[in-house]
N, C-alpha and C positions, 0 to 999 in steps of 0.2 A: 491679366492678359499675357504677361510675360511667361508665366508657367505654361499656358496653353501653347504658345509658340514653341517653347522648349519641348513639350510633349510631342507636338507635331513633327518637330525636327528629328527627335529620337525615333519616332515611328517610321518616318520616311527613310532614315538612315538604316534602320533594321531591315526594312523591306528591300532596300537597295543591296545590302550585304547578302541577304538570303538569296536574292535573284542572281547575283554574280556567282555565289557559291554553287547554286544549283546548275547554272549554265556552264561553269568551268569543270564540273565533275565528269567522270567517265560515263559512257552510255550505260544506263541501267539494264540489267538482264531482262529479257522479255518474259512475261508470264502469260500463259494461255488462260484467258478468262472466258472462253466460249461457253463452258458449262454454266458459269455463274450468270452470264448474260441471258442465256436461254431460260434458266430457272426464274430469273427476275422478270423476264418478259411474260412468262406464264402467270406470274402473280400480279402483274400490273393492274388487271381489271379489279381484283380484290382490293388492292391498295388505293385505287382511285375511288372505289365505292366507300371504303372506310373513311378516307379523307373527306369526301363530300358529306358524309354523315356527321363527322366531327365539326366541320365547318358550319353545317346547318344548325347544330346545337348551339354553337357559339353565336351565330347571328340571331337566333331566337332569343337567347339569353340577353344579348346586347339590346335587342329591340324591346324586350320586356322592361329592362332597366331604364331605357330611354323614355318609354311611355309612362312608366311609374314616376319618373322624375317630372314629367309634364303635369301629371295629375296631382302630384304632391302628397302621395300617400306614404 
């Protein structure tokens, strides 16, 4: 239990230090991302379709394994 508390304290400390370091730095130079956003917006429909297909395959595989477990084969 003690090691878990130590790990949590180290993680919280690291997060705090990185937040302070980020906030204290100079303003980052701006980057024009308009073209990247435009191209990703155009590809969004394809990404959603592919993601839905992959998720469907995962759900079907999970359902098959679950039913197979109930049947006992």
